[in-house]
SEPA-744860 format. One record per residue (C-alpha): residue number from 1; residue in one letter; chain; x, y, z. Coordinates in Angstrom, 3 decimals, decimal comma. Each point is the difference from the previous one (the first is absolute). Layout:
{pt NUM 'a' 'A' {X Y Z}}
...
***
This chain:
{pt 1 'm' 'A' {5,165 13,306 88,146}}
{pt 2 's' 'A' {-0,900 2,083 -2,598}}
{pt 3 'y' 'A' {2,386 -2,003 -2,339}}
{pt 4 'd' 'A' {-1,369 -3,424 0,973}}
{pt 5 'y' 'A' {-3,506 1,059 -0,405}}
{pt 6 'k' 'A' {0,745 1,226 -3,353}}
{pt 7 'q' 'A' {1,765 -3,212 -1,127}}
{pt 8 't' 'A' {-2,877 -2,095 1,385}}
{pt 9 'h' 'A' {-2,271 2,249 -1,874}}
{pt 10 'e' 'A' {2,255 -0,429 -3,105}}
{pt 11 'n' 'A' {0,151 -3,785 0,304}}
{pt 12 'i' 'A' {-3,786 -0,329 0,351}}
{pt 13 'l' 'A' {-0,142 1,912 -3,437}}
{pt 14 'i' 'A' {2,272 -2,166 -1,939}}
{pt 15 's' 'A' {-1,657 -3,039 0,959}}
{pt 16 'a' 'A' {-3,194 0,902 -0,601}}
{pt 17 'r' 'A' {0,636 1,139 -3,456}}
{pt 18 'k' 'A' {1,670 -3,111 -0,547}}
{pt 19 'q' 'A' {-3,252 -2,015 1,656}}
{pt 20 'f' 'A' {-2,796 2,151 -1,774}}
{pt 21 'a' 'A' {1,963 -0,550 -3,213}}
{pt 22 'e' 'A' {-0,027 -3,655 0,342}}
{pt 23 'k' 'A' {-3,392 -0,435 1,593}}
{pt 24 'g' 'A' {-1,720 2,800 -0,604}}
{pt 25 'f' 'A' {-1,902 2,165 3,075}}
{pt 26 'r' 'A' {-2,532 -2,972 0,495}}
{pt 27 'd' 'A' {2,426 -2,863 0,669}}
{pt 28 'a' 'A' {2,671 2,167 1,493}}
{pt 29 's' 'A' {0,115 -0,468 3,930}}
{pt 30 'i' 'A' {1,444 2,109 2,541}}
{pt 31 'r' 'A' {1,559 -2,760 1,588}}
{pt 32 't' 'A' {2,145 -1,067 -3,036}}
{pt 33 'i' 'A' {0,837 3,387 -0,373}}
{pt 34 'c' 'A' {1,221 0,209 3,404}}
{pt 35 'k' 'A' {1,719 -3,065 -0,186}}
{pt 36 'd' 'A' {1,973 0,774 -3,126}}
{pt 37 'a' 'A' {0,562 3,902 1,495}}
{pt 38 'g' 'A' {1,407 -1,792 3,245}}
{pt 39 'v' 'A' {-2,687 1,810 2,173}}
{pt 40 't' 'A' {-2,774 -0,933 2,296}}
{pt 41 'n' 'A' {-3,395 0,378 -0,417}}
{pt 42 'g' 'A' {0,065 2,540 2,886}}
{pt 43 'a' 'A' {2,756 1,900 -1,975}}
{pt 44 'f' 'A' {-2,208 0,031 -3,220}}
{pt 45 'y' 'A' {-2,885 2,047 1,625}}
{pt 46 's' 'A' {2,026 2,835 1,636}}
{pt 47 'h' 'A' {1,073 0,430 -3,393}}
{pt 48 'f' 'A' {-3,655 -0,251 -2,042}}
{pt 49 'n' 'A' {-3,573 -0,445 0,917}}
{pt 50 's' 'A' {-0,862 -2,952 -2,467}}
{pt 51 'k' 'A' {1,254 -1,792 -2,856}}
{pt 52 'e' 'A' {-2,268 2,628 -2,181}}
{pt 53 'd' 'A' {1,672 2,926 1,509}}
{pt 54 'l' 'A' {3,677 -1,794 -0,774}}
{pt 55 'f' 'A' {-0,857 -0,472 -3,809}}
{pt 56 'r' 'A' {-1,655 3,526 0,212}}
{pt 57 's' 'A' {3,169 1,530 1,073}}
{pt 58 'i' 'A' {2,021 -1,776 -2,694}}
{pt 59 'v' 'A' {-1,928 1,147 -2,960}}
{pt 60 't' 'A' {-1,923 3,285 1,339}}
{pt 61 'p' 'A' {3,255 2,085 -0,760}}
{pt 62 'c' 'A' {0,570 -0,669 -3,921}}
{pt 63 'l' 'A' {-3,716 0,657 -0,431}}
{pt 64 'k' 'A' {-0,044 3,334 1,488}}
{pt 65 'g' 'A' {2,991 0,735 -2,067}}
{pt 66 'l' 'A' {-1,347 -1,317 -3,055}}
{pt 67 's' 'A' {-3,300 1,499 1,070}}
{pt 68 'e' 'A' {1,724 3,995 0,256}}
{pt 69 'm' 'A' {1,926 -0,696 -3,341}}
{pt 70 'y' 'A' {-3,126 -0,669 -1,714}}
{pt 71 's' 'A' {-2,153 2,441 1,265}}
{pt 72 's' 'A' {2,675 2,800 -0,780}}
{pt 73 'e' 'A' {0,416 -1,602 -3,727}}
{pt 74 'k' 'A' {-3,658 0,106 -0,780}}
{pt 75 'e' 'A' {-0,530 3,293 1,539}}
{pt 76 'h' 'A' {1,518 1,671 -3,106}}
{pt 77 'y' 'A' {-2,350 -1,561 -2,659}}
{pt 78 'f' 'A' {-3,087 1,279 1,724}}
{pt 79 'k' 'A' {1,073 3,633 -0,933}}
{pt 80 'v' 'A' {-2,130 -0,032 -3,441}}
{pt 81 's' 'A' {-0,761 3,598 -1,138}}
{pt 82 's' 'A' {0,633 -0,743 -3,757}}
{pt 83 'f' 'A' {-0,066 -2,453 -3,019}}
{pt 84 'e' 'A' {4,023 -0,028 0,157}}
{pt 85 'd' 'A' {0,004 -0,986 3,792}}
{pt 86 'i' 'A' {-1,826 -2,928 -1,110}}
{pt 87 'l' 'A' {2,497 -0,726 -2,338}}
{pt 88 't' 'A' {2,667 0,499 1,884}}
{pt 89 'a' 'A' {-1,200 -2,289 2,938}}
{pt 90 'f' 'A' {-0,378 -2,507 -2,149}}
{pt 91 'k' 'A' {3,446 0,086 -1,425}}
{pt 92 'e' 'A' {1,588 0,329 3,578}}
{pt 93 's' 'A' {-2,525 -2,168 1,413}}
{pt 94 'y' 'A' {2,710 -3,093 0,221}}
{pt 95 's' 'A' {2,554 1,752 2,105}}
{pt 96 's' 'A' {-1,996 -0,438 3,250}}
{pt 97 'y' 'A' {0,162 -3,552 -0,662}}
{pt 98 'e' 'A' {3,945 -0,123 -0,571}}
{pt 99 'k' 'A' {0,062 1,507 3,262}}
{pt 100 'a' 'A' {-2,114 -2,268 1,990}}
{pt 101 'i' 'A' {1,698 -3,367 -1,648}}
{pt 102 'c' 'A' {3,605 1,285 1,258}}
{pt 103 'y' 'A' {-1,782 0,292 3,720}}
{pt 104 'v' 'A' {-1,810 -3,435 -0,179}}
{pt 105 'c' 'A' {3,091 -1,907 -1,231}}
{pt 106 'e' 'A' {2,199 1,667 2,673}}
{pt 107 'h' 'A' {-2,621 -1,132 2,292}}
{pt 108 'r' 'A' {-0,315 -3,349 -1,587}}
{pt 109 'd' 'A' {-0,339 -2,430 2,822}}
{pt 110 'e' 'A' {-2,824 2,330 1,774}}
{pt 111 'f' 'A' {-2,078 0,028 -3,344}}
{pt 112 'l' 'A' {0,404 -3,525 -0,606}}
{pt 113 'l' 'A' {-1,584 -0,800 3,608}}
{pt 114 'l' 'A' {-2,880 2,166 -0,894}}
{pt 115 'l' 'A' {-0,607 -1,192 -3,346}}
{pt 116 'd' 'A' {0,175 -3,813 1,365}}
{pt 117 's' 'A' {0,476 -0,371 3,401}}
{pt 118 's' 'A' {-3,113 2,372 1,610}}
{pt 119 'a' 'A' {-3,441 -2,281 -0,306}}
{pt 120 'g' 'A' {-1,345 0,624 3,179}}
{pt 121 't' 'A' {1,310 3,570 0,722}}
{pt 122 'e' 'A' {-1,356 3,126 -0,339}}
{pt 123 'f' 'A' {2,193 0,326 -3,247}}
{pt 124 'e' 'A' {-1,124 -2,937 -2,098}}
{pt 125 'g' 'A' {-1,743 2,084 -2,431}}
{pt 126 'f' 'A' {3,111 1,333 -1,311}}
{pt 127 'p' 'A' {0,543 0,637 -2,806}}
{pt 128 'g' 'A' {-3,917 0,223 -0,744}}
{pt 129 'd' 'A' {0,045 2,977 2,019}}
{pt 130 'l' 'A' {2,728 1,590 -1,896}}
{pt 131 'i' 'A' {-1,789 -0,831 -3,355}}
{pt 132 'v' 'A' {-3,358 1,663 1,482}}
{pt 133 'a' 'A' {1,996 3,040 0,735}}
{pt 134 'e' 'A' {1,566 0,320 -3,435}}
{pt 135 't' 'A' {-3,245 -0,510 -1,803}}
{pt 136 'e' 'A' {-1,664 2,958 2,299}}
{pt 137 'n' 'A' {2,571 2,415 -0,926}}
{pt 138 't' 'A' {-0,451 -0,911 -3,876}}
{pt 139 'l' 'A' {-3,486 0,618 0,207}}
{pt 140 'k' 'A' {0,810 3,299 2,000}}
{pt 141 'f' 'A' {2,374 0,983 -2,536}}
{pt 142 'l' 'A' {-2,502 -0,764 -2,682}}
{pt 143 't' 'A' {-2,758 2,139 2,049}}
{pt 144 'l' 'A' {2,558 3,043 0,030}}
{pt 145 's' 'A' {0,751 -0,792 -3,802}}
{pt 146 'k' 'A' {-3,735 0,449 -1,046}}
{pt 147 'k' 'A' {0,022 3,770 -0,919}}
{pt 148 'y' 'A' {3,200 -0,825 -2,464}}
{pt 149 'i' 'A' {-1,103 -3,095 -1,619}}
{pt 150 'k' 'A' {-3,263 -1,625 -0,941}}
{pt 151 'n' 'A' {0,107 -3,626 0,209}}
{pt 152 't' 'A' {0,894 -0,690 3,401}}
{pt 153 'q' 'A' {-3,072 -2,058 0,610}}
{pt 154 'n' 'A' {1,487 -2,677 -2,268}}
{pt 155 'v' 'A' {2,289 -0,797 3,039}}
{pt 156 's' 'A' {-1,933 -1,859 2,743}}
{pt 157 'e' 'A' {0,587 -0,836 3,034}}
{pt 158 'n' 'A' {0,585 -3,723 -1,009}}
{pt 159 'l' 'A' {2,308 0,889 -3,323}}
{pt 160 's' 'A' {1,994 2,366 2,959}}
{pt 161 'r' 'A' {0,400 -2,831 2,583}}
{pt 162 'l' 'A' {0,824 -2,497 -2,745}}
{pt 163 'g' 'A' {2,804 2,401 -1,011}}
{pt 164 'a' 'A' {1,004 0,574 3,734}}
{pt 165 's' 'A' {0,392 -3,538 0,754}}
{pt 166 'y' 'A' {2,027 -0,741 -3,117}}
{pt 167 'm' 'A' {2,693 2,796 0,761}}
{pt 168 'i' 'A' {0,322 -1,221 3,676}}
{pt 169 'm' 'A' {-0,135 -3,519 -0,319}}
{pt 170 't' 'A' {2,676 0,384 -2,610}}
{pt 171 'i' 'A' {2,028 1,375 3,060}}
{pt 172 'f' 'A' {-0,598 -2,537 2,482}}
{pt 173 'd' 'A' {0,422 -2,873 -2,618}}
{pt 174 'g' 'A' {3,029 1,147 -0,643}}
{pt 175 'l' 'A' {0,857 0,575 3,692}}
{pt 176 'r' 'A' {-0,860 -3,594 0,718}}
{pt 177 'n' 'A' {1,838 -1,680 -3,156}}
{pt 178 'g' 'A' {3,131 1,488 1,634}}
{pt 179 'l' 'A' {0,121 2,789 -2,605}}
{pt 180 's' 'A' {2,631 3,071 0,282}}
{pt 181 'a' 'A' {-1,399 3,253 0,413}}
{pt 182 'e' 'A' {1,316 0,819 -3,521}}
{pt 183 'd' 'A' {-1,893 -2,684 -1,533}}
{pt 184 'i' 'A' {-3,144 0,772 1,728}}
{pt 185 'i' 'A' {0,425 3,633 -1,109}}
{pt 186 'k' 'A' {0,391 -1,397 -3,764}}
{pt 187 'e' 'A' {-3,194 -2,437 0,433}}
{pt 188 't' 'A' {-2,017 2,788 1,917}}
{pt 189 'a' 'A' {1,326 2,343 -3,094}}
{pt 190 'l' 'A' {-1,595 -2,192 -2,808}}
{pt 191 'v' 'A' {-3,030 -0,370 2,010}}
{pt 192 's' 'A' {-0,603 3,804 0,754}}
{pt 193 'e' 'A' {0,131 1,104 -3,851}}
{pt 194 'y' 'A' {-2,758 -2,837 -1,118}}
{pt 195 'c' 'A' {-2,170 1,304 2,900}}
{pt 196 'i' 'A' {0,911 3,538 -1,027}}
{pt 197 'a' 'A' {-0,709 -0,575 -3,423}}
{pt 198 'g' 'A' {-3,348 -1,658 0,460}}
{pt 199 'y' 'A' {-1,300 2,988 2,742}}
{pt 200 'k' 'A' {1,325 2,221 -2,767}}
{pt 201 'h' 'A' {-1,773 -1,893 -2,761}}
{pt 202 'm' 'A' {-3,294 -0,072 1,705}}
{pt 203 'l' 'A' {-0,062 3,626 1,226}}
{pt 204 's' 'A' {1,024 0,962 -3,625}}
{pt 205 'i' 'A' {3,152 2,030 0,594}}
***
């Protein structure tokens, strides 16, 4: 009984991934998902409360993993107690992106669902939410740096948002285009150098 339940659950997930990728969340139907999975509609509701619950169960684990990785990496850059810490943060800032890129590529199918198939779900703001979070972290870093550098006012919230968008969309555009993790890392490294050079120029450091 336990094995059958697990197998049915897995069959529904496999079918749902396929249907969401092909049709998007809005146009995918529970009826088609069940037919493709070889289960009844009644069986579906013994596993998931709704189509929304099904989509959530697919994408939430990878989002949680990315969030935990991101939070852990970024905390390191908020320990600003000297000018040297600021220079070190700029020098090492790309390392967190490299780890995130590898993670995203390991979960490519789930992130493509978030990017291209999530309209109509609670996740349709992705990756805009990531851009907002990165912008807030940049502004927080600049606030902590005011004691050691004079020109933080030169970097506006809008400029920070543009930089964050440039970095994040480079990653996800590479994902959409089927690039490998190595190729996305190379492209994002160039974008990172460009953004960091701009920040250093504006901050006169």
